[in-house]
KOLTI-687353 format. One record per residue (C-alpha): residue number from 1; z, y, x. Coordinates in Angstrom, 2 decimals. Each point is the difference from the previous one (the first is absolute). Layout:
+------+---------+---------+---------+
! resi !       z !       y !       x !
+------+---------+---------+---------+
!  NUM !       Z !       Y !       X !
...
+------+---------+---------+---------+
This chain:
+------+---------+---------+---------+
! resi !       z !       y !       x !
+------+---------+---------+---------+
!    1 !   -0.01 !   -0.23 !    0.12 !
!    2 !   -1.13 !    3.57 !    1.45 !
!    3 !    2.67 !    2.95 !    0.28 !
!    4 !   -0.36 !    3.81 !   -0.19 !
!    5 !    2.68 !    1.43 !    1.85 !
!    6 !    1.85 !    3.37 !    0.14 !
!    7 !    1.50 !    0.93 !    3.54 !
!    8 !    2.63 !    2.75 !    0.20 !
!    9 !   -0.25 !    2.30 !    2.49 !
!   10 !    3.39 !    0.66 !    2.06 !
!   11 !   -0.49 !    3.50 !    1.62 !
!   12 !    2.38 !    2.79 !    1.67 !
!   13 !   -0.61 !    2.90 !    1.98 !
!   14 !   -3.69 !    0.02 !   -0.89 !
!   15 !   -1.27 !   -3.01 !    1.70 !
!   16 !   -0.55 !   -4.01 !   -1.71 !
!   17 !    2.76 !   -2.22 !    0.93 !
!   18 !   -0.81 !   -3.28 !    2.01 !
!   19 !    1.34 !   -2.14 !   -2.71 !
!   20 !   -2.32 !    1.24 !   -2.13 !
!   21 !   -3.16 !   -1.01 !    1.85 !
!   22 !    2.24 !   -3.50 !    0.32 !
!   23 !   -0.09 !   -0.01 !   -3.48 !
!   24 !   -3.63 !    0.64 !    0.10 !
!   25 !   -0.36 !   -3.03 !    2.11 !
!   26 !    1.37 !   -2.48 !   -2.04 !
!   27 !   -1.66 !    1.07 !   -3.21 !
!   28 !   -2.91 !   -1.18 !    1.71 !
!   29 !    1.22 !   -3.61 !    0.57 !
!   30 !   -0.05 !    0.04 !   -3.74 !
!   31 !   -3.41 !   -0.11 !   -0.26 !
!   32 !   -0.01 !    2.85 !   -2.26 !
!   33 !   -3.34 !    1.39 !   -2.14 !
!   34 !    1.82 !    3.52 !    0.65 !
!   35 !    2.89 !    1.63 !    2.08 !
!   36 !    0.69 !    3.41 !   -0.99 !
!   37 !    2.95 !    2.46 !    1.61 !
!   38 !    2.66 !    2.33 !   -2.13 !
!   39 !    0.70 !    3.63 !    1.91 !
!   40 !    3.06 !    1.56 !   -2.08 !
!   41 !    0.39 !    3.50 !    1.80 !
!   42 !    0.10 !    3.50 !   -1.14 !
!   43 !   -3.64 !   -0.07 !    1.59 !
!   44 !   -0.92 !   -2.88 !    1.00 !
!   45 !   -3.82 !    0.43 !    1.43 !
!   46 !    0.58 !   -0.15 !    3.86 !
!   47 !    2.39 !   -3.20 !   -0.47 !
!   48 !   -2.74 !   -1.13 !   -2.27 !
!   49 !   -2.34 !    0.40 !    2.47 !
!   50 !    1.56 !   -1.99 !    2.35 !
!   51 !    0.60 !   -2.57 !   -2.06 !
!   52 !   -3.78 !   -0.20 !   -0.71 !
!   53 !   -1.08 !   -1.21 !    3.49 !
!   54 !    2.28 !   -3.25 !   -0.64 !
!   55 !   -2.55 !   -3.04 !    0.28 !
!   56 !   -0.51 !   -1.44 !   -3.35 !
!   57 !    0.89 !    2.50 !   -2.15 !
!   58 !   -1.88 !    0.81 !   -2.99 !
!   59 !    1.44 !    3.21 !   -1.68 !
!   60 !    3.15 !    2.05 !    1.11 !
!   61 !    1.52 !    1.70 !   -2.91 !
!   62 !    1.78 !    3.08 !    0.39 !
!   63 !    2.99 !    1.56 !   -2.67 !
!   64 !    0.76 !    3.40 !    0.79 !
!   65 !    3.02 !    1.60 !   -1.16 !
!   66 !    2.73 !    2.22 !    0.90 !
!   67 !    2.35 !   -2.37 !   -0.84 !
!   68 !   -1.44 !   -2.51 !    2.48 !
!   69 !    1.19 !    2.38 !    2.87 !
!   70 !    2.73 !   -2.20 !    1.42 !
!   71 !   -0.23 !   -3.80 !   -0.62 !
!   72 !    2.58 !   -0.83 !   -2.43 !
!   73 !   -0.82 !   -3.82 !   -1.21 !
!   74 !    1.59 !    1.03 !   -3.26 !
!   75 !   -2.75 !    2.68 !   -0.49 !
!   76 !   -2.69 !   -2.31 !    1.12 !
!   77 !    0.46 !   -3.08 !   -1.68 !
!   78 !   -0.98 !    1.15 !   -3.20 !
!   79 !   -3.33 !    1.42 !    0.98 !
!   80 !   -0.57 !   -3.48 !    1.54 !
!   81 !    0.26 !   -1.96 !   -2.58 !
!   82 !   -1.73 !    2.50 !   -2.05 !
!   83 !   -3.58 !    0.22 !    2.50 !
!   84 !    0.58 !   -4.26 !    0.25 !
!   85 !   -0.43 !   -0.13 !   -3.62 !
!   86 !   -2.57 !    2.19 !   -0.13 !
!   87 !   -2.09 !   -1.53 !    2.69 !
!   88 !    0.65 !   -3.37 !   -1.01 !
!   89 !    1.43 !   -1.09 !    3.04 !
!   90 !    1.25 !   -3.62 !    0.44 !
!   91 !    2.20 !    0.88 !    2.53 !
!   92 !    1.51 !    2.52 !    1.50 !
!   93 !    1.24 !    0.05 !    3.45 !
!   94 !    2.17 !    2.10 !    2.39 !
!   95 !    1.35 !    0.16 !    3.82 !
!   96 !    3.69 !   -1.42 !    0.17 !
!   97 !    1.01 !    3.39 !    1.68 !
!   98 !    3.35 !    1.88 !   -1.01 !
!   99 !   -2.32 !    1.69 !   -2.88 !
!  100 !   -1.77 !   -3.04 !   -0.71 !
!  101 !    3.26 !   -2.44 !   -1.05 !
!  102 !    1.27 !    3.34 !   -1.70 !
!  103 !   -3.01 !    0.12 !   -2.02 !
!  104 !   -1.75 !   -3.52 !   -0.83 !
!  105 !    2.84 !   -1.19 !   -1.66 !
!  106 !   -0.25 !    3.19 !   -2.49 !
!  107 !   -3.53 !   -0.62 !   -0.74 !
!  108 !    0.53 !   -3.91 !   -0.56 !
!  109 !    3.18 !    1.14 !   -2.35 !
!  110 !   -2.25 !    2.40 !   -1.96 !
!  111 !   -2.86 !   -2.28 !   -0.32 !
!  112 !    2.78 !   -2.93 !   -0.88 !
!  113 !   -0.76 !   -2.54 !    1.94 !
!  114 !    1.12 !   -2.13 !    3.10 !
!  115 !   -0.57 !    1.18 !    3.29 !
!  116 !   -0.85 !   -1.56 !    3.75 !
!  117 !    2.05 !    1.47 !    2.55 !
!  118 !   -0.78 !    0.18 !    3.87 !
!  119 !   -3.15 !   -1.79 !   -0.06 !
!  120 !   -1.13 !   -1.74 !    2.98 !
!  121 !   -3.57 !   -1.95 !   -0.26 !
!  122 !   -2.20 !   -0.60 !   -3.06 !
!  123 !   -0.89 !   -3.11 !   -1.36 !
!  124 !   -2.15 !    0.24 !   -3.22 !
!  125 !   -0.08 !    3.43 !   -2.21 !
!  126 !    3.18 !   -1.29 !   -1.41 !
!  127 !    1.88 !   -2.18 !    2.98 !
!  128 !    1.62 !    1.51 !    2.73 !
!  129 !    2.40 !   -0.56 !    2.47 !
!  130 !    3.12 !    1.95 !    1.03 !
!  131 !    2.82 !   -0.65 !    2.27 !
!  132 !    3.76 !   -1.34 !   -1.30 !
!  133 !    3.16 !   -0.37 !    1.67 !
!  134 !   -0.58 !    2.83 !    2.57 !
!  135 !   -3.22 !   -1.08 !    1.24 !
!  136 !    0.96 !   -3.54 !    0.52 !
!  137 !   -2.61 !   -1.48 !   -2.53 !
!  138 !   -2.78 !    0.58 !   -2.13 !
!  139 !    0.28 !    0.37 !   -4.05 !
!  140 !   -3.63 !   -1.15 !   -1.62 !
!  141 !    0.49 !    2.47 !   -3.21 !
!  142 !   -3.05 !   -0.22 !   -3.06 !
!  143 !   -0.11 !    3.23 !   -2.22 !
!  144 !   -1.22 !   -0.17 !   -3.71 !
!  145 !   -3.75 !    0.10 !   -0.39 !
!  146 !    0.45 !    2.31 !   -3.29 !
!  147 !    1.72 !    2.32 !    1.07 !
!  148 !   -0.15 !    2.82 !    2.68 !
!  149 !    1.33 !   -0.92 !    3.39 !
!  150 !    2.52 !    2.57 !    1.81 !
!  151 !    0.82 !   -0.72 !    3.86 !
!  152 !    0.90 !    1.10 !    2.61 !
!  153 !   -1.70 !   -0.32 !    3.54 !
!  154 !    1.87 !   -1.21 !    3.42 !
!  155 !   -1.74 !    2.40 !    2.14 !
!  156 !    1.15 !   -2.14 !    3.55 !
!  157 !   -2.32 !   -2.85 !   -1.28 !
!  158 !   -3.10 !    1.77 !   -0.64 !
!  159 !   -2.21 !    2.18 !    2.53 !
!  160 !   -1.14 !    3.27 !   -1.28 !
!  161 !   -3.08 !    0.33 !   -1.37 !
!  162 !   -3.34 !    1.56 !    1.75 !
!  163 !   -1.02 !    3.30 !   -0.33 !
!  164 !   -3.68 !   -0.37 !   -0.24 !
!  165 !    0.34 !    0.79 !   -3.70 !
!  166 !   -1.88 !    2.20 !   -2.53 !
!  167 !    1.91 !    0.52 !   -3.02 !
!  168 !   -0.65 !    1.98 !   -2.98 !
!  169 !    2.37 !    2.34 !   -0.93 !
!  170 !    1.08 !    1.11 !   -3.33 !
!  171 !    2.72 !    2.28 !   -1.60 !
!  172 !    1.76 !   -2.42 !   -2.69 !
!  173 !    1.47 !    1.87 !   -3.15 !
!  174 !    2.88 !   -2.58 !   -1.84 !
!  175 !    2.11 !    0.44 !   -3.09 !
!  176 !    3.34 !   -0.84 !    1.51 !
!  177 !    3.31 !    1.45 !   -1.45 !
!  178 !    2.07 !    0.87 !    3.34 !
!  179 !    4.28 !   -0.38 !   -0.21 !
!  180 !    1.42 !    3.14 !    0.27 !
!  181 !    3.49 !   -1.88 !    1.60 !
!  182 !   -1.51 !    0.08 !    3.53 !
!  183 !   -0.12 !    3.33 !    1.76 !
!  184 !   -1.15 !    0.64 !    3.99 !
!  185 !    2.95 !    1.58 !    1.89 !
!  186 !   -0.82 !   -0.20 !    3.38 !
!  187 !   -1.21 !   -2.41 !    3.03 !
!  188 !    1.94 !   -1.06 !    2.90 !
!  189 !   -2.11 !   -1.56 !    2.75 !
!  190 !    1.44 !   -1.50 !    3.20 !
!  191 !   -1.40 !   -1.35 !    3.15 !
!  192 !   -2.33 !    3.53 !    0.66 !
!  193 !   -3.01 !   -0.35 !    1.68 !
!  194 !    0.37 !   -3.57 !    1.19 !
!  195 !   -2.63 !   -2.81 !   -2.14 !
!  196 !    1.33 !   -1.20 !   -3.26 !
!  197 !    2.09 !   -3.24 !    0.44 !
!  198 !   -2.23 !   -1.83 !   -2.58 !
!  199 !   -3.43 !    0.41 !    1.62 !
!  200 !    0.74 !   -0.20 !    3.69 !
!  201 !   -1.17 !   -1.64 !    3.14 !
!  202 !    2.90 !    0.59 !    1.35 !
!  203 !    3.04 !   -0.35 !   -0.90 !
!  204 !    3.84 !   -0.09 !    1.85 !
!  205 !    3.17 !   -0.49 !   -2.17 !
!  206 !    3.93 !    0.10 !    0.90 !
!  207 !    2.26 !   -2.56 !   -1.64 !
!  208 !    3.93 !   -0.12 !   -0.16 !
!  209 !    0.24 !    0.25 !    3.93 !
!  210 !   -0.88 !    3.10 !    0.47 !
!  211 !    3.08 !    1.26 !   -1.21 !
!  212 !    0.07 !    3.03 !   -1.51 !
!  213 !   -2.10 !    3.19 !   -1.35 !
!  214 !    0.07 !    1.73 !    2.98 !
!  215 !   -1.08 !   -3.25 !    2.05 !
!  216 !   -3.18 !   -0.07 !   -2.19 !
!  217 !   -1.50 !    2.71 !    2.07 !
!  218 !   -0.98 !   -2.60 !    2.52 !
!  219 !   -2.04 !   -1.85 !   -1.98 !
!  220 !   -2.02 !    3.29 !   -1.28 !
!  221 !   -0.33 !    1.28 !    3.28 !
!  222 !   -1.42 !   -3.40 !    0.82 !
!  223 !   -2.25 !   -0.49 !   -2.89 !
!  224 !   -1.33 !    3.65 !    0.53 !
!  225 !   -0.76 !   -0.88 !    3.52 !
!  226 !   -2.24 !   -2.87 !   -1.18 !
!  227 !   -1.11 !    1.93 !   -3.42 !
!  228 !    1.29 !   -2.19 !   -2.11 !
!  229 !    2.22 !   -0.22 !   -3.36 !
!  230 !    3.38 !   -0.49 !   -0.39 !
!  231 !    1.92 !   -2.99 !   -1.98 !
!  232 !    3.51 !   -1.24 !   -0.16 !
!  233 !    1.65 !   -2.98 !   -1.37 !
!  234 !    2.14 !   -0.36 !   -3.47 !
!  235 !    2.77 !    0.03 !    2.68 !
!  236 !   -0.64 !    3.23 !    1.51 !
!  237 !   -0.99 !    1.61 !   -3.26 !
!  238 !    2.94 !   -1.13 !   -1.89 !
!  239 !    2.40 !    1.45 !    2.86 !
!  240 !   -1.27 !    3.13 !   -0.43 !
!  241 !   -2.04 !    0.27 !    3.23 !
!  242 !   -3.25 !    0.90 !   -1.48 !
!  243 !   -1.65 !    0.45 !   -3.60 !
!  244 !   -0.92 !   -3.07 !   -2.43 !
!  245 !   -3.20 !    0.92 !    0.22 !
!  246 !   -0.26 !   -1.11 !    3.13 !
!  247 !    1.23 !   -3.56 !   -0.61 !
!  248 !   -2.67 !   -3.02 !    0.98 !
!  249 !    0.55 !   -3.39 !   -1.79 !
!  250 !    0.12 !   -1.59 !   -3.39 !
!  251 !    1.42 !    2.93 !   -1.96 !
!  252 !   -1.57 !    2.87 !    2.42 !
!  253 !   -3.25 !    0.39 !    0.78 !
!  254 !   -2.31 !   -3.18 !    1.03 !
!  255 !   -2.12 !    0.87 !    2.66 !
!  256 !   -2.67 !   -1.27 !    2.57 !
!  257 !   -0.64 !    2.41 !    3.25 !
!  258 !   -1.63 !   -1.79 !    3.58 !
!  259 !    2.62 !    0.85 !    1.82 !
!  260 !    3.89 !    0.00 !   -1.63 !
!  261 !    3.02 !    0.37 !    2.40 !
!  262 !    3.49 !   -0.29 !   -0.83 !
!  263 !    3.21 !    0.76 !    1.71 !
!  264 !    3.21 !   -0.98 !   -1.01 !
!  265 !   -1.24 !   -2.35 !   -2.96 !
!  266 !    1.50 !   -3.69 !   -0.68 !
!  267 !   -2.72 !   -0.71 !   -1.77 !
!  268 !    1.57 !   -1.14 !   -3.34 !
!  269 !   -2.90 !   -2.02 !   -2.59 !
!  270 !   -0.01 !    3.08 !   -2.13 !
!  271 !   -1.52 !    2.33 !    2.95 !
!  272 !   -2.06 !   -2.55 !    0.62 !
!  273 !   -1.43 !   -0.25 !   -3.35 !
!  274 !   -1.29 !    3.66 !    1.00 !
!  275 !   -1.49 !   -0.34 !    2.89 !
!  276 !   -1.61 !   -3.61 !    0.26 !
!  277 !   -3.75 !    1.62 !   -0.12 !
!  278 !    0.50 !    1.86 !    3.10 !
!  279 !   -1.97 !   -0.68 !    2.81 !
!  280 !    1.95 !    0.41 !    3.47 !
!  281 !    3.93 !   -0.83 !   -0.85 !
!  282 !    1.92 !    1.33 !    3.11 !
!  283 !    3.88 !    0.02 !   -0.12 !
!  284 !    3.22 !    1.41 !    1.74 !
!  285 !    3.16 !   -1.15 !   -0.50 !
!  286 !    2.91 !   -0.97 !    1.73 !
!  287 !    0.97 !   -3.26 !   -1.95 !
!  288 !   -2.06 !   -2.85 !    1.54 !
!  289 !    0.35 !   -1.97 !   -2.81 !
!  290 !   -1.64 !    2.70 !   -2.46 !
!  291 !   -2.26 !   -1.36 !   -2.71 !
!  292 !   -1.87 !    2.55 !    0.68 !
!  293 !   -1.35 !   -1.30 !    3.15 !
!  294 !   -1.16 !   -3.66 !   -1.50 !
!  295 !   -3.07 !    2.25 !   -1.96 !
!  296 !   -0.32 !    2.68 !    3.28 !
!  297 !   -3.13 !   -0.27 !    1.91 !
!  298 !    1.92 !    2.17 !    2.38 !
!  299 !    3.74 !   -0.58 !    0.28 !
!  300 !    2.60 !    2.05 !    2.77 !
!  301 !    3.47 !   -0.49 !   -0.05 !
!  302 !    1.60 !    3.02 !    1.08 !
!  303 !    1.63 !    2.77 !   -0.83 !
!  304 !   -2.27 !    2.58 !   -1.91 !
!  305 !    1.58 !    3.16 !    1.76 !
!  306 !   -1.10 !   -1.45 !    3.09 !
!  307 !   -3.25 !   -1.34 !   -0.98 !
!  308 !   -1.28 !    2.60 !   -1.88 !
!  309 !    0.19 !    2.79 !    3.10 !
!  310 !   -1.54 !   -2.57 !    2.38 !
!  311 !   -3.03 !   -0.44 !   -2.67 !
!  312 !   -0.56 !    3.87 !   -0.27 !
!  313 !   -0.37 !   -0.17 !    3.90 !
!  314 !   -1.77 !   -2.42 !   -0.03 !
!  315 !   -2.56 !    2.02 !   -1.96 !
!  316 !   -0.23 !    2.74 !    2.13 !
+------+---------+---------+---------+
């Protein structure tokens, strides 16, 4: 059975997120009749133009409205549902980013359907694989063929879509009642000019072994030196060393960088679930029996406060 797929764009600061391209790549595995992208923004023309360059995309639709000036799932969901129903789409996909995790369950609820979360492999238009038990097992799920499939796509499992597309761009108008109980108050972002944690090709993380919020400065400085994003284990977040949006793991961000370097992280199963798709894993820990060494490509037993300066010096 064929599929017509609507992909919800995730974007910020005038740029399309890498998660959107990976969701399009997932959509291509459906063998779909058509893949369209929906952009919600105050003025989405520039974002739509970026999305139009993704391979395999037929059309890019953008809904422009003042209410879409800031990404809010409660405001976006009714518009997504209206667009999906108006276009007669069989599938609605979103990236498993922070925004997608907030948006897609709302879309499924408004459509009155169950949701497929963390889709990692397409077996057919209505059969998928997704990880369970902290990524230690893979579950095959089948969705009903008589209703719209709503799913979030695990970006770590897919390469980005190509950029040789030339999709048609169209403005779209929908009749959707927007809730009045949610409003934008402000945005507080951490990380400065460092790469985005979920899409960075290099990631440096720190765990409870870093010891304190002040000590985490050495992790930030080393990451800046090699142009890496910075993450943390749940233990470090719970201890208050860094904000929770930096958490990597089963209940945090799932990442797949080419290079992953972790300092003072023991390797709890929940953390390993977030890095299983990383390319090269380098671990530094003063405990030779730390579980992280079981999965690391390179491991060094040592004090991170001695190792990091030595690594920095070796970089020249």
